[in-house]
PyMOL CGO cylinders between C-alpha atoms (Angstrom):
from pymol import cmd
from pymol.cgo import CYLINDER

trace = [
    CYLINDER, -35.43, 27.68, 8.30, -34.04, 24.25, 8.81, 0.3, 1, 1, 1, 1, 1, 1,
    CYLINDER, -34.04, 24.25, 8.81, -30.63, 23.64, 10.18, 0.3, 1, 1, 1, 1, 1, 1,
    CYLINDER, -30.63, 23.64, 10.18, -30.17, 20.48, 8.11, 0.3, 1, 1, 1, 1, 1, 1,
    CYLINDER, -30.17, 20.48, 8.11, -26.54, 19.49, 7.63, 0.3, 1, 1, 1, 1, 1, 1,
    CYLINDER, -26.54, 19.49, 7.63, -25.60, 16.92, 5.01, 0.3, 1, 1, 1, 1, 1, 1,
    CYLINDER, -25.60, 16.92, 5.01, -22.31, 15.27, 4.32, 0.3, 1, 1, 1, 1, 1, 1,
    CYLINDER, -22.31, 15.27, 4.32, -20.22, 17.14, 1.68, 0.3, 1, 1, 1, 1, 1, 1,
    CYLINDER, -20.22, 17.14, 1.68, -19.80, 13.98, -0.40, 0.3, 1, 1, 1, 1, 1, 1,
    CYLINDER, -19.80, 13.98, -0.40, -23.54, 13.48, -0.54, 0.3, 1, 1, 1, 1, 1, 1,
    CYLINDER, -23.54, 13.48, -0.54, -24.10, 17.11, -1.57, 0.3, 1, 1, 1, 1, 1, 1,
    CYLINDER, -24.10, 17.11, -1.57, -21.51, 16.73, -4.29, 0.3, 1, 1, 1, 1, 1, 1,
    CYLINDER, -21.51, 16.73, -4.29, -22.80, 13.54, -5.93, 0.3, 1, 1, 1, 1, 1, 1,
    CYLINDER, -22.80, 13.54, -5.93, -26.56, 13.62, -5.42, 0.3, 1, 1, 1, 1, 1, 1,
    CYLINDER, -26.56, 13.62, -5.42, -27.32, 15.24, -8.79, 0.3, 1, 1, 1, 1, 1, 1,
    CYLINDER, -27.32, 15.24, -8.79, -25.40, 12.72, -10.96, 0.3, 1, 1, 1, 1, 1, 1,
    CYLINDER, -25.40, 12.72, -10.96, -26.89, 9.89, -8.93, 0.3, 1, 1, 1, 1, 1, 1,
    CYLINDER, -26.89, 9.89, -8.93, -30.38, 11.31, -9.32, 0.3, 1, 1, 1, 1, 1, 1,
    CYLINDER, -30.38, 11.31, -9.32, -29.87, 11.65, -13.09, 0.3, 1, 1, 1, 1, 1, 1,
    CYLINDER, -29.87, 11.65, -13.09, -28.64, 8.08, -13.59, 0.3, 1, 1, 1, 1, 1, 1,
    CYLINDER, -28.64, 8.08, -13.59, -31.42, 6.54, -11.56, 0.3, 1, 1, 1, 1, 1, 1,
    CYLINDER, -31.42, 6.54, -11.56, -33.64, 7.22, -8.60, 0.3, 1, 1, 1, 1, 1, 1,
    CYLINDER, -33.64, 7.22, -8.60, -33.29, 3.81, -6.97, 0.3, 1, 1, 1, 1, 1, 1,
    CYLINDER, -33.29, 3.81, -6.97, -31.01, 2.80, -4.15, 0.3, 1, 1, 1, 1, 1, 1,
    CYLINDER, -31.01, 2.80, -4.15, -29.06, 0.56, -6.51, 0.3, 1, 1, 1, 1, 1, 1,
    CYLINDER, -29.06, 0.56, -6.51, -27.77, 3.53, -8.48, 0.3, 1, 1, 1, 1, 1, 1,
    CYLINDER, -27.77, 3.53, -8.48, -26.55, 5.18, -5.28, 0.3, 1, 1, 1, 1, 1, 1,
    CYLINDER, -26.55, 5.18, -5.28, -24.85, 1.96, -4.18, 0.3, 1, 1, 1, 1, 1, 1,
    CYLINDER, -24.85, 1.96, -4.18, -23.12, 1.56, -7.54, 0.3, 1, 1, 1, 1, 1, 1,
    CYLINDER, -23.12, 1.56, -7.54, -21.90, 5.17, -7.54, 0.3, 1, 1, 1, 1, 1, 1,
    CYLINDER, -21.90, 5.17, -7.54, -20.43, 4.92, -4.06, 0.3, 1, 1, 1, 1, 1, 1,
    CYLINDER, -20.43, 4.92, -4.06, -18.97, 1.51, -4.84, 0.3, 1, 1, 1, 1, 1, 1,
    CYLINDER, -18.97, 1.51, -4.84, -17.15, 3.02, -7.81, 0.3, 1, 1, 1, 1, 1, 1,
    CYLINDER, -17.15, 3.02, -7.81, -15.87, 5.88, -5.66, 0.3, 1, 1, 1, 1, 1, 1,
    CYLINDER, -15.87, 5.88, -5.66, -14.60, 3.42, -3.04, 0.3, 1, 1, 1, 1, 1, 1,
    CYLINDER, -14.60, 3.42, -3.04, -12.88, 1.29, -5.71, 0.3, 1, 1, 1, 1, 1, 1,
    CYLINDER, -12.88, 1.29, -5.71, -11.16, 4.40, -7.07, 0.3, 1, 1, 1, 1, 1, 1,
    CYLINDER, -11.16, 4.40, -7.07, -9.98, 5.28, -3.56, 0.3, 1, 1, 1, 1, 1, 1,
    CYLINDER, -9.98, 5.28, -3.56, -8.72, 1.74, -3.07, 0.3, 1, 1, 1, 1, 1, 1,
    CYLINDER, -8.72, 1.74, -3.07, -6.68, 1.96, -6.27, 0.3, 1, 1, 1, 1, 1, 1,
    CYLINDER, -6.68, 1.96, -6.27, -5.13, 5.24, -5.15, 0.3, 1, 1, 1, 1, 1, 1,
    CYLINDER, -5.13, 5.24, -5.15, -4.25, 3.76, -1.75, 0.3, 1, 1, 1, 1, 1, 1,
    CYLINDER, -4.25, 3.76, -1.75, -2.69, 0.74, -3.45, 0.3, 1, 1, 1, 1, 1, 1,
    CYLINDER, -2.69, 0.74, -3.45, -0.49, 3.00, -5.55, 0.3, 1, 1, 1, 1, 1, 1,
    CYLINDER, -0.49, 3.00, -5.55, 0.55, 4.92, -2.44, 0.3, 1, 1, 1, 1, 1, 1,
    CYLINDER, 0.55, 4.92, -2.44, 1.36, 1.83, -0.35, 0.3, 1, 1, 1, 1, 1, 1,
    CYLINDER, 1.36, 1.83, -0.35, 3.16, -0.12, -3.10, 0.3, 1, 1, 1, 1, 1, 1,
    CYLINDER, 3.16, -0.12, -3.10, 6.49, 1.79, -2.83, 0.3, 1, 1, 1, 1, 1, 1,
    CYLINDER, 6.49, 1.79, -2.83, 6.19, 1.80, 0.96, 0.3, 1, 1, 1, 1, 1, 1,
    CYLINDER, 6.19, 1.80, 0.96, 5.81, -1.98, 1.05, 0.3, 1, 1, 1, 1, 1, 1,
    CYLINDER, 5.81, -1.98, 1.05, 8.66, -2.40, -1.44, 0.3, 1, 1, 1, 1, 1, 1,
    CYLINDER, 8.66, -2.40, -1.44, 10.87, -0.32, 0.87, 0.3, 1, 1, 1, 1, 1, 1,
    CYLINDER, 10.87, -0.32, 0.87, 9.92, -2.43, 3.88, 0.3, 1, 1, 1, 1, 1, 1,
    CYLINDER, 9.92, -2.43, 3.88, 10.71, -5.65, 2.00, 0.3, 1, 1, 1, 1, 1, 1,
    CYLINDER, 10.71, -5.65, 2.00, 14.03, -4.21, 0.81, 0.3, 1, 1, 1, 1, 1, 1,
    CYLINDER, 14.03, -4.21, 0.81, 15.05, -3.24, 4.36, 0.3, 1, 1, 1, 1, 1, 1,
    CYLINDER, 15.05, -3.24, 4.36, 13.98, -6.63, 5.66, 0.3, 1, 1, 1, 1, 1, 1,
    CYLINDER, 13.98, -6.63, 5.66, 16.10, -8.26, 2.97, 0.3, 1, 1, 1, 1, 1, 1,
    CYLINDER, 16.10, -8.26, 2.97, 19.11, -6.19, 4.02, 0.3, 1, 1, 1, 1, 1, 1,
    CYLINDER, 19.11, -6.19, 4.02, 18.68, -7.05, 7.70, 0.3, 1, 1, 1, 1, 1, 1,
    CYLINDER, 18.68, -7.05, 7.70, 18.14, -10.77, 7.08, 0.3, 1, 1, 1, 1, 1, 1,
    CYLINDER, 18.14, -10.77, 7.08, 21.07, -11.32, 4.74, 0.3, 1, 1, 1, 1, 1, 1,
    CYLINDER, 21.07, -11.32, 4.74, 23.49, -8.97, 6.53, 0.3, 1, 1, 1, 1, 1, 1,
    CYLINDER, 23.49, -8.97, 6.53, 24.61, -11.92, 8.65, 0.3, 1, 1, 1, 1, 1, 1,
    CYLINDER, 24.61, -11.92, 8.65, 25.82, -13.71, 5.50, 0.3, 1, 1, 1, 1, 1, 1,
    CYLINDER, 25.82, -13.71, 5.50, 28.36, -11.02, 4.67, 0.3, 1, 1, 1, 1, 1, 1,
    CYLINDER, 28.36, -11.02, 4.67, 31.93, -11.98, 5.57, 0.3, 1, 1, 1, 1, 1, 1,
    CYLINDER, 31.93, -11.98, 5.57, 33.33, -10.24, 8.61, 0.3, 1, 1, 1, 1, 1, 1,
    CYLINDER, 33.33, -10.24, 8.61, 36.65, -8.41, 8.53, 0.3, 1, 1, 1, 1, 1, 1,
    CYLINDER, 36.65, -8.41, 8.53, 38.22, -11.15, 10.71, 0.3, 1, 1, 1, 1, 1, 1,
    CYLINDER, 38.22, -11.15, 10.71, 37.13, -13.79, 8.20, 0.3, 1, 1, 1, 1, 1, 1,
    CYLINDER, 37.13, -13.79, 8.20, 38.86, -12.00, 5.36, 0.3, 1, 1, 1, 1, 1, 1,
    CYLINDER, 38.86, -12.00, 5.36, 42.14, -11.48, 7.23, 0.3, 1, 1, 1, 1, 1, 1,
    CYLINDER, 42.14, -11.48, 7.23, 42.72, -15.04, 8.47, 0.3, 1, 1, 1, 1, 1, 1,
    CYLINDER, 42.72, -15.04, 8.47, 43.37, -17.78, 5.92, 0.3, 1, 1, 1, 1, 1, 1,
    CYLINDER, 43.37, -17.78, 5.92, 41.14, -20.79, 5.99, 0.3, 1, 1, 1, 1, 1, 1,
    CYLINDER, 41.14, -20.79, 5.99, 42.93, -24.08, 6.74, 0.3, 1, 1, 1, 1, 1, 1,
    CYLINDER, 42.93, -24.08, 6.74, 41.20, -26.83, 4.78, 0.3, 1, 1, 1, 1, 1, 1,
    CYLINDER, 41.20, -26.83, 4.78, 43.45, -29.60, 5.96, 0.3, 1, 1, 1, 1, 1, 1,
    CYLINDER, 43.45, -29.60, 5.96, 46.25, -29.04, 3.45, 0.3, 1, 1, 1, 1, 1, 1,
    CYLINDER, 46.25, -29.04, 3.45, 49.62, -30.54, 4.32, 0.3, 1, 1, 1, 1, 1, 1,
    CYLINDER, 49.62, -30.54, 4.32, 52.27, -28.11, 5.53, 0.3, 1, 1, 1, 1, 1, 1,
]
cmd.load_cgo(trace, "trace")
């Protein structure tokens, strides 16, 4: 009785890989497709997170351009004659 432990991903996909081809290229292509699918999922997860970070950065950067309460209360003298 062997105590051989394999990775669960390998146990899950070895039959479809063996059916499509016995060479190492077929295994590489299968795992490449799985990694690309995972990358797409991660991109969809991180897209709203990055949009939120950019939105907050925009708020913090342009907050200094908002008029202060003191600016709104005092009239601006542009050199008009009194």
